[in-house]
N, C-alpha and C positions, 0 to 999 in steps of 0.2 A: 504493499500499499504506500501511496505518497500522501503526505499531510502538508497541505499548502496554505499560504496566507499572503495577503497583500495589505499595505497600509498607505494612505495618501500623504504626500508632502503638503506643507501649508505655506501661505503667505501671511507674514505678521503685519496686519494692517495698522494697528496702533497699540501703544502701551508696552512695546518690546523693552525688556530690561527690568520692568517693575515686578516681574515674576521671579526675580533672582533674590535669594536671601543675601544680606539681611534686610533689603529694602522691603520685601513682601512681608517679613515678620514684623517690622516696626510700623510701616505706613499702610500696608496692604497693597497688593498689586491689582491692576485691571488690564486685561488684554482683549483685543478684538482680532480675530484671525479667521481665515477661510481656507479650506483644503481644495487642492487642484488635482487634475487628472494626470498626475505624475506619481509613481508609486515606488515603494520598496517591497521586494518579494522575498519569500523564504519557503524552502521546501525541505521537509525531513523525510529521509528514506531509512527506515530501521535496518540495521545490520545485525548479523549473528557471529561476527568474527572477532568480537572484543576490541574493535577499533572505533575511534572517532575521526571522521574525515570532514574537514571544513573546507568549503569552496566559496570563494567570493568572485563572481564572474567579472565584475567591472575591472578589477585590478589583476585579474589572472592569477589569483593567489590560491594555492592549495596546501593545506596543512593536515597531516595525518599523524596520529599518535595512538598509544594504548589508552583504552577507556579506563580511567581511574576515578577514585572518589573526588579528586580535585585536580584540574589541569593547571599547569604553571602559567602564570600571567606574563607570557612573553611572546614574541613574534608579532605579526601584523594584525592578527584578528583578535584583539583584546576583548572587544565587545562579545564576540561569540563564545570566547573561553569564560568570560565572567558570567554570562547567562547560564552556561552549562554548569558551572560550579554552584550557582544559586539554586537552579532547578534540582540538581542532584541532592543538595543538602536539605532543601525545603520540602520537596515533594516526592522524593525517591528513597528516603531514609538512608541517605549516603551511599546508596548502591549505584555503581557505574552504569551508564547508558551507552549502548553502541548504536551508532547511526551515522548517516551522512547528512550534513546540513549545507544546502546550497542557497546563497543569497545573491540578489542583484538589485540595482537601482536604476531608475530612469534618468537620474541626474548624478553628476559627480559629487563626491563627498566634499564637505567644506563649502557648499554652494549657498548657504544661508536659508535653506528651506527646511531646516530641522532634520538633516539627513541621519545623523547618528541615532537620535532619539526614535525617529520613525523606523529605522532599521531594527532597533531593539524591540519596538512594539510588534513589528512583523514577525520577528523570531519567536517572541513569546506567544504570539498568536498560533504559530505552527506547533509549538510545544503543547499549548492548551488543546489544540485539535487532536493531537496524538495521544496525550495522556489523559484527556478528559478532565482537565483541571477546573475546579469550581471557582472560576474567576469572571466577574462581571467587568463592565467597562471601566468603572472607577478603580477596580482592583488592578486590572492590567496596566492602566495608565500609572498609578502610583507604584506598582512593582517595577515598571520600566524606569521610573525616576529613581527608585532606591538602588537599582543595579548600577545605573550610569553615574549618579551623583554621589552616592554613599559608598557602595562596594568598590567602584572603580575610581572614585574621586575625580571624576571629569567635571570641569567647570561648566556651569550653564543654569538655565532656569527650569520651569516646570511646564510651560505652555506646550511645548513640542509633543510630549507624550500624550497629553489629553487631546490635542488637535488630531493626531494620528489615529487614536482609538475611537473618538466620537465622530469625526468627520463633519462636513457641512460648515455653516457660518456660526461661529460661537463667540459669545462675550463671556469671558472667564474672569473670575475673581479669586485671588490668592490671599489668604488670611493667615493669621498666626496659627501655630501648632500644625503646620502643613495642611490646613483645610483648604480645599479647592471646590469651587462651585462653577459648574459648567452650565451656561444659559444658552441653549440653542435658539437662534433668531429665526423667526418665520418670515422669510423673505419671499415675495411673490415671484413666480416663474419669469414674468416679463422683466422685472427689475434685476433679477439674478443674471439673465441673459444679457441685458443691456450693460450691466456692470462689467461683465466678462468681455464683451465685445469692445468696450471702451478702455480696457486695460491692456497695456503693452507690457509684456514680461520680457526682460532683457538679461541675458547671461553675459556678465563681464568677462568671463573666462579667466578670472583671477580667483583661484581657490585660496581660502584663508583658514587660519586656525582662530576660532573665536575665543579661545581661553584667555589670552592676555587682555583682550578688550574687556571681557567680563570681570577679570580680576581687578582691572582699573576702576570699573564701575562700582565694584564692592568697596574698594578703598575710598572712592569719592563719597559713598554713603556714610562711611565712618568719619570722614573728615567734615561732613556737612558743609561742603563748599558750593560754588555756583552749579556745579554738575548735579547736585542733589535737587536744586530748585528746578533744573531742566527736567529731571525725572518726574517731579510733581506735575509739571505741565504736560509731559508726554502721557501721563496717566489721565489727566483731565481730557486730553484729546480723544482718548479711548472712549470715554463716555459720550463725548460730542458726536464722534463718528458712528457709534452705535445708534444714537438718536437720528442721525442723518439717514442711515439705512432704513430704520423702521418707519421714517416719514417719507421715504422714497425720494430723498433729496440728494441724488448723486452728484449734482454740481457742487453742492456744499461739502460733500464728502471729498471731492477732489481738492478743493481749496484747503480743507482741514489736513489733508495729507502733506501739503506744503508746510503748514505751520508745524506739524509734528515732526517733519524732517529737520526743520531748523533747530528745534529743541533737542532732537535726538543727537545731532552732531556735537552738542555741548556736553553729552554724557560722559564721553571719553575721547581722547585725542585722536585715536586711530580708527574711529568709525568711518570717517571720510578722508579723502586725500585729493590731490589735484587731478588724478585720473578719474575718480568717481565724480568730482565736481564738474568735470568737463562733460561727462555723459549726462549728468542731471541738467546742466544748462542748455545742452543741445535739445533735450526733450522739451524743456520748458519753452525755449524760444521758437519751437515749432508746433505749439498748440497744447502741450500738456498743462493741466491745471495744477497738478502736484504729483508727488511720488516719493519714493524712499527705497532704501535697501531692505530687503527681507532678511531678518536675522540680526546678529550682533553688529555687522558691519565689516569694513575693510575689503570687501569684494563680494563674489558670488552673484546672486540675482538682484536686480533692481526691478521695480515696476512703476508705471505711470498711469494716472487717470487722464484719458484723452477724450473729451466730449465730442458729440456730433461725429464727423468723419475725420477728425484730426489724427486718429490712430494711424491712418495711412501715411500722412506726411511726417509724423514722429518716427514711424518704422523706417521710412525712406532715409530720414536724416541720421538716424542711428546706424543704418547700414553703411552709410558713407564714411563713418568714422573708422571702419575696418578694424575694430578692436573687440568685437563681441558678436552675439547673434540674438535675434528675437526668437523666443520659445513659444510655440503654439500650445494652447492649453484650454481647458474649460474648468469651471468650478464644479466640484463634485460634492454630493450630499452625504455619501456613505463613508464611514470610517473603516476601521479594521474589518477585513473579511477573511473567513477561513473555510476550507473544504477539504474533503477526502476523496481520493480516486484510486482505483486499482491501477497498479503499474502494468503497462502493456509489455 
């Protein structure tokens, strides 16, 4: 049998960074995001040879080792190894599991769409399907957060795991004691389609590690400097943009994106740079109302709201820069999906 899963990546529309501790613990975070038709995939194929075989298609990485109670946290596939260790300890009484795990993604890692967290959710989905684990949506999202942020000590926030698990357009609140509230927004079909059609998603082809940016944001919260005030404003814009969507005011949403991006750049020094600013200014000068980087910043994907038919001239202008590419996509309403098939 093959146990499969897929989880969607997300665009961070507003509030990014306020889901990161200690800001969310002290002040409470608020995030608006939406998932897109780009996915992380995982397939588990049980083995009976006492081996664990890990395959990550995008990077052509294959790691094979003896199935033991705990895999060493070394090599390139730390996420996969960390998930194995947790699953065996928590749900298999410490008994080794023998299987082949194949993973792939529609986008490169480090692209700002929540790639690592979404991949963790997809892998947990495959294990849940295989082992029939009693995990609901909140359970899977929080479990993914625990593995990535606590077990493996990778810097980051909480929104990505919940976006990948729940899917759709969500307004999320992050409170003290790790409490998370996911509020799905009921957006009409016409508005959702118009929003997607007016959004240009652009891959800068600059892969980045978000860790150092997030660490600087954490320090800025502790220092309570101007960056902290910018985080407060970014959170305020999340509430404003949520209301714009619910009132079907896409024009106002586009303008709010520009305000949010201005404040987001103040949260840490390396969120933007001359390369990113040039892309942003090109889009704005060709009809975009606003936009931002999706994720912590420094590279990856950017997106812009382009009203009317301006998306065509924005796309053409960005293509002339010859430094990235426009990514086709649709918004998707469904989050983590799992299924089982017989191996042919």
